[in-house]
N, C-alpha and C positions, 0 to 999 in steps of 0.2 A: 798687752799691746806693745809692739816694738816701738823704738824711739823715733822711727821715721814712718810710722803708719799715719797716713793722712785721714784724719776723720773730722767731722764737724767740731768735736770737742777739742781736738789737738789744734785745728786751725784757730778756734777761739782763744785757746791758752797762749799760742804764739802771738796773736794780735794783742792779748792783754799785756803780755810781757813787753811788747814793743811799744804800746801806749804809755805804760808805766815809766819806762826808762827816762824820758826827760823830767817827769814829775819828781822821781827819786833824786835826780841830780840837783834840780832846783831846791828841793827841801834840804839836801845836804849842805848846800852852799848858802842857804838863806842867812843874810846878816853878816856873812864873813867877808873880810876884806881881801884885796888882790894879794898882798903879801903873803897872807896865810894860805890862800888857795894856790899860790905858786911855790910854796915851801915844801920840799920833801921831808918826811919824817926822819930819814937817814940819808947819808950821801949816795948810797947805791940804789935808792928807791925813786919812784916817780912821785911828784906832786899831784894833787887833784886836777890841776890844769893839764899836766902831761897825760894823765889817764884819760881825761876828757878828749884831749887832741888825738890820742891813740884810738879811742872809740869813734871819733869822727872820721879818721882814716879808714878804719875797718868798714864802717858804714859806707864810705865812698867806694872803695875797692870792691866790696862785696855786692853792692848794688849794681855796679857795672855788669857783674856775672849774672845777677838775677834778671836784669832787664834784657840781657842777651838770651837767656833761657825763655823769657816770654815773647821775645820778637823773632826768634829763630828756632827751627826744628832741631833739637839736640846739638847746640853748638860746642865746638871744642875750644876751650879757652885755656890761657895760661894764667896761673894764680900771680896776682900782684901782691907782694908782701906789704902790709900797711906800714911797716917801719920804714921801708924804702920809699914809700909813697911821701910820708912826712919829710923825709930827708931831701927828695928831690923836687917834689912839686907843690908842697904845702905852703900857702901863704899865711896860714892861720897860726903858727907857732908863736907869733908875736902878738896875738890877740889876747884880750882879757878872758878870764873865765866867763864872765857875763855874756860877752860878744860870742865867744865859742858856743855857750849854751844856747843863745838864741839862734844861731845857724843851725846847730844840731836839731833843735826844736822844730824849726821850719822845714828842714829836710824830712824829718820824722813824719810831720804832718802830711807832706806831699807823698811820702812812701805809703802811709796808712791808706791814703785815698786810693792809691794803685791796688794795694793788697785787699781792701774791702770789696773792690770790684771784681775781683777774681772768682771764677767758677771752681768747684773742687777739682775738675780736670786740669785747670790752669796750675793749681798748686802741685799737681803731679808732673808737670812738665820737666823735662830732664836737660842737663848739660853736662859735659865732662870738663872738669877743671884739673888741669895737669892729668894725672893718672886715676882720678876719683870721679865717679858719677854721682851728681847731686840732683836733687829735684828742687824746685822753688821752695818747697815746704822744708826740706832738709837744711837747705842753705839759710833760710830765714830762721830756723830753729837753731842752728849753729850761732848765728849772729846774736840772737836774743839771749841765749844762754851765756855767751861770751861777755855781753854787755851786762847782764845780771851779775856775774862774778866781779866785774869792775865796779859796778855800783856798790856792791858789798864792800869792795877795797876802799872806795872813796868815803863811804859812810864810816867805816872804821878808822880811817885817817883823820876824818874831821869830827869825829865823835866829841861831843861836849859833855863834860862831867858835870 
């Protein structure tokens, strides 16, 4: 099976990863204070809070594309870079990890309601983002795999001995 093949099993896997992300983040940060969550391990690395803010920005800009694919027939979109989104539009970089996680979790619950209502044909709806064609499925898969990598990064950063 190719990485972008849309099957019931691949959709279930994508949904499971999307559902697990907020729980993984909450478990990683449980009992940790704001200072630790805001502190990078090294000067050139991101803190857990910065990683979460990056994940929020990615979710926000990528969901714009996903909703456009669902609302329009093969839309042509420009990719919005999440780091630029944080710099120019993000009001949340001053929020605590707990607040950021709460907003991320609420947005994820809303997204999951939309995704669970999709038909198999909806998952195959396409859109062109810059020069690449994506489906709803490939776009969601890209997002959840990206988030999974960042969850691993946060877990490693906050690992307790």
